[in-house]
C-alpha positions, 0 to 999 in steps of 0.5 A: 595753106601751109603745114601746121605741126601740132604735138603732145608731150608729157614733160613730167615737170615743165621746169625740169624740162626747160633745157630740152624744151628750149632746144626743141622749140628753137629747132627747125622742127619746133611745132606750131602748137604743143600740148603739155601734160604733167607740168607739176607747176602752180600757175603763179610759177609757170615759166611764161617768160621762158616760152615768150622768149621762144615765141610761144603764147601760153595757156595753162592750169597746174598744181604743185608737184602734181598733174598740170596741162598747158597749151603753148602756141605760136599764135594765141588761141581765140578761147581756152577753158579747163576741166571737163565742165560737167559739174561731176567732180568730187570736191577732193578731185575738183582742182586736179580735174581742172589741171587735167583737161585744156580746151582751146580754139584756134579759128575753126580748129579745136584742141582738146589736151587731156591728161587721163588718170593713170589708175594705179591698180585695177583694185584701186578706186582710181581705176573705175575713176579712170574709166569714168573719166574717159566716159566724161571726156566722150560726153564733153565731145558730145556736148561741145562739138560735132564729128564734122568739126575740126577736133584734135584730141591729144595727150597722155591718155594712159592707154596702149590700145593694141598689142603693138603699142607695148613691148611684151603684151602678154605680160601686161594684160592686167595693167591699168593702161592695157587691160581690156576694160580700159581699151574698151572704154577708150575705144568707145570715145573714139567711136564718137568720131576719132581716127588715130592719126599717128597709126594712119602714118606709122602702122608698124610695131616698135613705135613708142612714146614712153620708156619707163625710167625703172627699166634699165636701158629701156630706150636703147632696148626699145622697151616701151609703151605708146600711151601718148596720142593724136586723134582727129575727126574726119576733117583733120584726117583728110588734111593730115600729112604725117605723124611721128615720135620725137625720140631724141628728146627722150635721149637727152640729159635729164629727160622726161620718161615720155617724149613728144608725138607730133602730127602735121596738117595742111591747113591755115592756123 
């Protein structure tokens, strides 16, 4: 058995973030598997050679300037699929849904990388769509796995589940990523069999993964949100060793507004 590090990172354009990714993936802290969201890159333009030179295999599904998920890994996955696979997608949303969910298998380890819709505003049609998306993610778990399987659910889930997951929670009760309806819907997915692995090791306040560009000096002032998550079933909780935010990526030149969140597991990949 060895330590396997698995992370999630909303890059907000994979091509724009290549200098940051290069430094990170060449470092001693480079993860074995990194799930990316919001790659904003058509499949034909995905920088496969860039990742290959860094020792990573790529599985990806994207769109131009919008959405996009990828899983880059030092070992090639045994299988990969995209989308929710339930046949429910409306024609106008079908392409975007494929670019929001990636499911990969590495031996007995199952990785589900999701970029949950943000929801825009509570009175916008995208908000009930967001709630339904969570329900459909739970249905995917029910259909494809058992809670006794090794399932790791990662991604930008666009929900801050508790008061300590956001700065000034009293001012955000009607926000689409913090309102009670979205927290309840998210919690319902967790009841299928997931534990918040990050909170197992980092239970204190002030731990964020997103600092809004529009808030002046948000990183320095630590005005943020924890909306990027690593959630695991019991077999993965049992072998989990640590979890952390890679805060320094957000402080680099031309960063994403998110940073990477990583979990460490004692297992064979």
